[in-house]
C-alpha positions in Angstrom: -16.9 1.0 -82.7 -15.6 4.6 -81.9 -17.6 7.3 -83.9 -15.5 10.5 -84.4 -18.0 13.4 -85.2 -18.0 17.2 -85.5 -21.3 19.2 -85.4 -21.9 22.7 -86.8 -25.0 24.8 -86.3 -26.6 26.4 -89.4 -29.8 28.3 -90.1 -32.5 27.4 -92.5 -30.9 29.4 -95.3 -27.6 27.8 -95.0 -26.2 26.4 -98.2 -23.8 23.5 -98.2 -20.4 24.7 -100.0 -18.6 22.7 -102.7 -16.7 20.1 -100.9 -15.0 18.5 -104.1 -11.8 20.2 -103.1 -11.6 18.3 -99.8 -11.5 14.9 -101.5 -8.1 13.5 -103.0 -7.5 13.3 -106.8 -9.9 10.9 -108.4 -12.5 11.4 -105.7 -15.8 12.9 -105.6 -18.7 13.9 -103.6 -22.0 12.0 -103.9 -25.2 13.4 -102.7 -27.7 10.6 -101.3 -31.5 10.9 -101.5 -33.1 12.5 -98.5 -34.2 10.2 -95.6 -36.7 10.8 -92.9 -35.6 9.3 -89.5 -37.7 9.0 -86.4 -35.8 8.6 -83.1 -37.0 7.9 -79.5 -34.5 8.4 -76.8 -34.8 6.5 -73.4 -33.6 8.0 -70.2 -34.4 7.9 -66.6 -37.0 10.6 -65.1 -34.1 12.7 -64.1 -32.2 12.4 -67.3 -29.2 10.7 -65.7 -28.0 9.4 -69.2 -28.2 12.6 -71.1 -26.5 14.6 -68.4 -23.7 12.1 -68.5 -23.3 12.2 -72.2 -24.9 9.0 -72.9 -27.7 8.1 -75.2 -30.1 5.2 -75.7 -32.3 5.3 -78.7 -34.5 3.4 -81.0 -34.5 4.8 -84.5 -36.5 4.1 -87.7 -35.9 5.2 -91.2 -32.4 3.8 -92.2 -31.0 0.4 -93.0 -29.0 0.1 -89.7 -29.9 -1.7 -86.4 -32.6 0.2 -84.7 -31.3 0.3 -81.3 -28.1 2.2 -80.4 -26.3 3.2 -77.4 -23.7 5.9 -77.6 -21.1 6.3 -74.6 -18.6 9.2 -74.2 -14.7 8.8 -74.6 -12.1 10.9 -73.3 -12.0 12.9 -76.7 -14.9 15.4 -77.2 -16.9 14.6 -80.1 -15.8 10.9 -80.2 -18.1 8.3 -78.8 -18.3 4.6 -78.6 -21.3 3.5 -80.7 -23.0 0.1 -80.0 -25.9 -1.0 -82.4 -28.3 -4.0 -81.8 -31.3 -5.4 -83.6 -34.6 -5.6 -81.8 -38.3 -4.4 -81.8 -39.5 -1.1 -80.5 -41.3 -2.3 -77.5 -38.3 -3.8 -75.6 -34.6 -2.2 -75.0 -32.2 -5.1 -75.9 -30.8 -6.5 -72.4 -27.2 -6.0 -73.4 -27.7 -2.3 -74.2 -29.6 -1.7 -71.0 -26.7 -3.4 -69.1 -24.2 -1.0 -70.9 -25.8 2.1 -69.2 -26.1 0.4 -65.8 -23.4 2.9 -64.2 -25.5 5.8 -65.4 -29.1 4.6 -64.8 -28.1 2.9 -61.5 -31.4 0.7 -61.5 -33.7 3.7 -62.3 -36.3 2.8 -64.8 -35.7 3.6 -68.6 -38.6 5.3 -70.3 -39.0 7.5 -73.5 -37.8 10.9 -72.9 -37.9 12.5 -76.2 -38.8 11.9 -79.8 -37.1 13.8 -82.7 -37.7 13.6 -86.3 -34.9 14.3 -88.8 -34.9 14.8 -92.4 -31.3 14.0 -93.5 -29.4 14.6 -96.7 -26.2 12.8 -96.7 -23.2 13.7 -98.7 -20.4 11.1 -98.9 -16.8 12.1 -99.5 -15.5 9.2 -101.7 -11.9 8.5 -102.8 -10.8 7.0 -106.2 -11.1 3.5 -104.8 -14.8 4.1 -103.8 -14.0 4.1 -99.9 -16.2 6.5 -98.0 -13.6 9.1 -96.4 -16.4 11.0 -94.4 -20.1 11.5 -94.3 -21.6 15.1 -94.1 -25.1 14.9 -92.8 -27.2 17.8 -93.5 -29.9 17.4 -90.6 -33.3 19.4 -90.3 -34.6 18.2 -86.9 -38.0 18.6 -85.3 -38.7 17.9 -81.6 -42.0 16.0 -81.3 -44.5 16.5 -78.3 -47.4 14.2 -79.0 -48.6 15.1 -82.5 -47.1 18.6 -82.5 -43.8 19.9 -83.3 -42.3 21.6 -80.2 -39.3 23.1 -81.7 -36.9 22.8 -84.8 -33.1 23.2 -85.7 -30.8 22.5 -88.3 -27.2 21.2 -87.8 -24.4 19.6 -90.0 -22.5 16.5 -88.6 -19.3 15.4 -90.2 -18.2 11.9 -89.3 -14.9 10.6 -90.2 -14.9 7.1 -91.9 -11.9 5.7 -93.9 -10.3 9.3 -94.2 -7.6 10.9 -92.3 -8.2 13.1 -89.4 -7.0 16.2 -91.2 -10.0 15.5 -93.8 -12.2 16.5 -90.9 -10.3 19.9 -90.4 -10.4 20.6 -94.2 -14.3 20.1 -94.3 -14.6 22.3 -91.2 -12.6 25.1 -92.7 -15.0 25.0 -95.8 -18.2 24.9 -93.6 -17.1 27.7 -91.3 -16.2 29.8 -94.4 -19.6 29.2 -95.8 -21.3 30.6 -92.5 -21.6 27.5 -90.3 -21.0 27.9 -86.5 -18.8 25.6 -84.7 -19.4 25.3 -80.9 -19.5 22.7 -78.1 -20.5 19.2 -79.2 -24.1 18.8 -78.2 -26.0 15.6 -79.3 -29.3 16.2 -80.8 -31.4 14.6 -78.0 -29.6 17.0 -75.4 -30.7 20.2 -77.5 -34.1 18.8 -77.6 -34.4 18.1 -73.9 -33.3 21.6 -73.1 -31.6 22.8 -69.9 -32.7 19.7 -67.8 -30.4 17.7 -69.9 -27.4 20.1 -69.5 -27.2 19.9 -65.7 -24.0 18.3 -64.3 -24.0 14.6 -64.3 -24.6 12.7 -61.0 -21.0 11.3 -61.0 -18.8 14.3 -60.0 -15.5 14.2 -62.0 -12.3 14.6 -60.3 -11.8 18.2 -61.4 -8.4 19.9 -61.4 -5.5 18.3 -59.8 -4.8 19.9 -56.1 -1.9 22.3 -55.7 0.8 22.7 -53.4 -1.3 24.7 -50.9 -4.1 22.2 -51.0 -5.9 21.0 -47.8 -5.8 17.3 -47.0 -9.6 17.3 -47.9 -8.9 18.5 -51.4 -6.3 15.8 -51.9 -8.4 13.0 -50.6 -11.5 14.2 -52.5 -9.5 14.3 -55.8 -8.1 10.9 -55.3 -11.5 9.3 -54.4 -13.1 11.0 -57.4 -10.4 9.9 -59.6 -10.6 6.2 -58.6 -14.2 6.0 -58.7 -14.4 7.6 -62.1 -11.6 5.2 -63.5 -13.7 2.3 -62.2 -17.0 3.4 -63.4 -15.8 4.6 -66.8 -14.6 1.2 -67.7 -17.7 -0.6 -66.5 -19.4 -0.5 -70.1 -16.2 -1.4 -71.9 -15.8 -4.4 -69.6 -19.2 -5.5 -70.7 -18.1 -5.1 -74.2 -15.0 -7.2 -73.8 -12.9 -4.1 -75.0 -9.4 -3.7 -75.5 -8.3 -0.1 -75.1 -4.8 -0.1 -77.0 -1.4 -0.9 -76.2 -2.3 -4.5 -75.3 -4.4 -3.1 -72.3 -7.9 -4.2 -71.4 -11.0 -2.5 -69.8 -10.9 -5.4 -67.3 -7.4 -4.4 -66.2 -8.1 -0.6 -65.9 -11.5 -1.2 -64.0 -9.6 -3.4 -61.6 -6.8 -0.8 -61.2 -9.5 1.7 -60.4 -10.7 -0.6 -57.6 -7.4 -1.5 -56.2 -6.4 2.3 -56.0 -9.7 3.2 -54.2 -9.5 0.5 -51.7 -5.9 1.5 -51.0 -6.6 5.3 -50.8 -9.6 4.4 -48.4 -7.2 2.5 -46.3 -4.4 5.1 -46.4 -6.6 8.0 -45.8 -8.9 6.2 -43.0 -8.3 8.8 -40.3 -9.6 11.4 -42.7 -12.6 9.5 -43.8 -15.9 8.9 -41.8 -16.1 5.3 -40.6 -19.4 4.4 -42.4 -17.6 4.5 -45.8 -15.0 1.8 -44.8 -17.3 -1.3 -45.7 -17.1 0.0 -49.1 -13.6 -1.8 -49.2 -15.5 -5.2 -48.6 -18.0 -4.6 -51.6 -15.0 -3.3 -53.8 -13.0 -6.5 -53.0 -15.9 -8.6 -54.0 -16.2 -7.2 -57.4 -12.3 -6.8 -57.8 -12.1 -10.5 -57.2 -14.6 -11.2 -60.1 -12.3 -8.8 -62.3 -9.1 -10.5 -61.0 -10.0 -13.9 -62.2 -10.8 -12.5 -65.6 -7.5 -10.6 -65.6 -5.5 -13.4 -64.5 -6.7 -15.5 -67.6 -5.9 -12.6 -69.8 -2.4 -12.3 -68.5 -1.9 -16.0 -68.8 -2.8 -16.2 -72.3 -0.7 -13.3 -73.3 2.3 -14.8 -71.3 1.9 -18.2 -72.9 2.3 -16.6 -76.4 5.5 -14.7 -75.3 6.9 -17.7 -73.4 6.4 -20.2 -76.2 8.4 -18.0 -78.6 11.0 -17.1 -76.1 13.5 -19.4 -77.9 12.4 -19.7 -81.6 15.4 -22.2 -82.1 13.8 -24.7 -79.7 10.3 -25.0 -80.8 7.4 -26.5 -78.4 4.9 -29.0 -79.4 2.1 -27.0 -81.2 -0.7 -29.4 -80.1 0.5 -29.2 -76.5 0.5 -25.4 -76.5 -2.9 -25.3 -78.0 -4.3 -27.6 -75.4 -2.9 -25.4 -72.6 -4.4 -22.4 -74.6 -7.7 -23.8 -74.8 -7.7 -24.3 -71.0 -6.9 -20.8 -70.5 -9.7 -19.8 -73.0 -12.2 -21.8 -70.9 -11.1 -20.3 -67.6 -11.4 -16.7 -69.2 -15.0 -17.4 -70.6 -16.0 -18.8 -67.2 -14.5 -16.0 -65.4 -16.2 -13.4 -67.6 -19.7 -15.1 -67.2 -19.1 -15.0 -63.4 -18.3 -11.2 -63.8 -21.4 -10.6 -66.0 -23.6 -12.2 -63.4 -21.9 -10.1 -60.5 -22.2 -6.8 -62.6 -25.9 -7.4 -63.4 -26.8 -7.9 -59.8 -28.5 -5.6 -57.4 -25.6 -5.9 -55.0 -23.4 -4.2 -57.8 -26.0 -1.8 -58.6 -26.0 -0.7 -54.8 -22.3 -0.4 -54.7 -22.3 1.8 -57.7 -24.9 4.1 -56.2 -22.9 4.4 -53.1 -19.7 5.1 -55.1 -21.6 8.0 -57.0 -22.8 9.4 -53.6 -19.3 9.1 -52.2 -17.7 11.0 -55.1 -20.5 13.7 -54.9 -19.8 14.4 -51.2 -16.8 12.5 -49.9 -17.4 11.8 -46.1 -14.5 13.5 -44.8 -13.6 14.2 -41.1 -12.6 17.6 -39.4 -9.1 16.4 -39.5 -9.3 16.7 -43.3 -9.6 20.3 -43.2 -5.8 20.8 -42.1 -3.3 21.6 -44.8 -2.2 18.6 -46.7 1.5 19.1 -46.1 0.8 18.7 -42.4 -1.2 15.8 -42.6 -0.4 13.5 -45.5 3.3 12.7 -45.0 2.5 11.0 -41.7 -0.4 8.9 -43.5 1.8 7.9 -46.4 4.7 7.0 -44.2 2.8 4.3 -42.4 2.5 2.6 -45.9 6.1 3.1 -46.5 7.1 1.7 -43.1 4.9 -1.5 -43.6 6.7 -2.0 -47.0 10.1 -1.2 -45.7 10.2 -2.9 -42.3 7.8 -5.7 -42.8 5.9 -7.2 -40.0 3.1 -9.8 -39.6 5.2 -12.4 -41.2 6.2 -10.5 -44.2 9.8 -9.4 -44.7 10.9 -5.8 -45.1 11.3 -4.9 -48.8 15.0 -4.1 -48.3 15.6 -7.6 -46.7 13.8 -10.0 -49.1 15.7 -13.2 -49.1 16.5 -14.5 -52.7 15.5 -17.9 -51.5 12.2 -16.9 -49.9 8.9 -18.5 -51.1 7.2 -16.8 -54.0 4.4 -16.0 -51.8 6.6 -13.8 -49.6 7.7 -11.9 -52.5 3.9 -11.5 -53.5 3.2 -10.0 -50.0 5.9 -7.5 -50.3 4.5 -6.6 -54.0 1.0 -5.9 -52.5 2.6 -3.6 -49.8 4.6 -1.8 -52.5 1.3 -1.2 -54.5 -0.3 0.4 -51.4 2.8 2.4 -50.7 2.9 3.5 -54.5 -0.7 4.5 -54.6 -0.5 6.5 -51.3 2.5 8.4 -52.6 0.7 9.0 -56.1 -2.2 10.4 -54.3 -0.3 12.8 -52.0 2.2 13.9 -54.9 0.2 17.0 -56.3 0.3 18.6 -52.9 3.7 17.4 -51.6 5.6 18.2 -54.7 8.4 16.6 -57.0 10.1 14.4 -54.3 6.8 12.5 -53.9 6.2 12.3 -57.5 9.6 11.0 -58.1 9.1 8.4 -55.4 5.9 7.3 -57.1 7.9 6.6 -60.2 10.6 4.8 -58.3 8.1 2.7 -56.5 6.2 2.0 -59.8 9.5 0.3 -60.9 9.5 -1.7 -57.7 6.1 -2.9 -58.2 6.9 -3.6 -61.8 9.8 -5.8 -61.0 7.7 -7.7 -58.3 4.9 -7.9 -60.8 7.1 -9.7 -63.3 8.1 -12.0 -60.5 4.5 -12.8 -59.7 3.4 -13.3 -63.3 6.1 -15.8 -63.9 5.6 -17.7 -60.7 1.7 -17.9 -61.2 2.4 -18.9 -64.9 4.8 -21.8 -63.7 2.2 -23.0 -61.4 -0.5 -22.8 -63.8 1.4 -24.9 -66.3 2.2 -27.4 -63.9 -1.5 -27.7 -62.9 -2.7 -28.0 -66.4 -0.2 -30.9 -67.0 -1.1 -32.8 -63.6 -4.8 -32.7 -64.6 -3.9 -34.7 -67.8 -1.3 -37.2 -66.5 -1.6 -39.4 -69.6 -0.6 -36.7 -72.1 3.0 -37.0 -72.1 3.7 -34.4 -74.8 1.7 -31.9 -72.7 3.9 -33.0 -69.6 7.1 -32.4 -71.7 5.7 -29.1 -73.0 4.6 -27.8 -69.7 8.1 -28.7 -68.0 9.8 -26.7 -70.7 7.5 -23.8 -70.1 7.9 -24.0 -66.3 11.7 -23.8 -66.8 11.5 -20.6 -68.6 9.2 -19.2 -66.0 11.4 -20.1 -63.3 14.3 -18.5 -65.2 12.1 -15.3 -65.4 11.4 -15.6 -61.6 15.3 -15.6 -60.9 16.0 -12.8 -63.2 13.2 -10.5 -61.6 14.9 -11.5 -58.1 18.1 -10.2 -59.3 16.7 -7.0 -60.7 14.7 -6.2 -57.7 17.5 -5.0 -55.4 18.6 -2.3 -57.8 14.8 -1.0 -58.2 14.5 -0.9 -54.3 17.9 1.0 -53.9 16.6 3.4 -56.4 13.4 4.0 -54.4 15.2 4.6 -50.8 17.3 7.5 -52.0 17.0 10.2 -49.3 16.1 12.8 -51.8 12.9 10.9 -52.5 11.9 9.8 -49.0 13.0 12.8 -46.8 9.4 14.2 -46.8 8.3 11.1 -45.2 10.3 11.7 -42.1 
């Protein structure tokens, strides 16, 4: 669940204004009896969680599950909130796993205890739906048996209401004397300056400009890739979808692919000791890949089945195929869980955090980006365009070539695209436009690969159950539809490649 919340600082004399004007006609404001909450927050000795905007707490005093993890999102004030039942003496294992990329194996211990007296005011509409909760919290930070410090704050959390309701409530609170500032969690305020230090994982920062050095470009690329990978780690563990049909598994895998590609492209600018990272990234990427393949195949099955609504396929046979994909998906996710809970994975995460903090660059990276990067990107371009090592050049792909050869070109196209994307901020519009054109190339080749793999999968499932004639017929019909998609992708590809080879896009590579 994503929690959408705003905080306001108030003093002890603050009086909550009448908020009845914020609710729609027929609605009302309901004030609940005060409750006393006692929350203990867990963290590492150096407060890795708090510094990263993460919290893990055990709280008593309300009816909800006592254990909660809150994870940051891309939107300030919004957090992923995950609750679990459990006793006070043991952190639920799945919640401890959710903070792996933040704790990175360091022990989790009680860091601070806070006591809150909360008066909740619910904004309710005419249908008795809670639109928003306003919590008036008086907070005491406990040190042993003493109160070390105290403060008061107002929390406004959106429930069934629209986002503009939060703005309306905020206007009323500010008019009454509340102060709106940077979103700061209670435990961070309680822990003080130590919890406000920068997180261990250094964010990418601002995109490099046209006058950037090669070091700045490579640093930005590596930090972006690492951040993308690690930000999706908890969401992968939660089996989360992230909108528009995308999944955390896919986004984490993309982060790994880009990181491996960038390390290879910029190899002359990176210290040699970091290159074995590519092997470890390939290991966890393979685990993600198996889960992602099953995701893609299930989605593809649903689309392919409905491709011709006039010619229906046997529902039982389709269900049989889907059941096989579900089993594969669950098996892949189980193996992924084991991998992500291993010491090997924690060591990899630690190395990635250290790499982002101080990318191991060589002296060659101190040169201007425009003097160094075109040559490095051009290597990936030539491997794509000219082929070699048994792989046809991208412009010479035979329409009758085996599917595997098309897939090899796709992999080279991805590396060329990632290299171009990384260099684009320093090179300028031509590189950015080439990246867009190469994305279209990889999309066409990706559609080809998805259809080819699906056809092979449907065949394999049918062959594993040779006595099921309805399954064989259904699989055959699905295969024909997939092979038609393969042919369509092959016909579309030359146009995509021609677009990517325009002189205005590639001149900077020469």
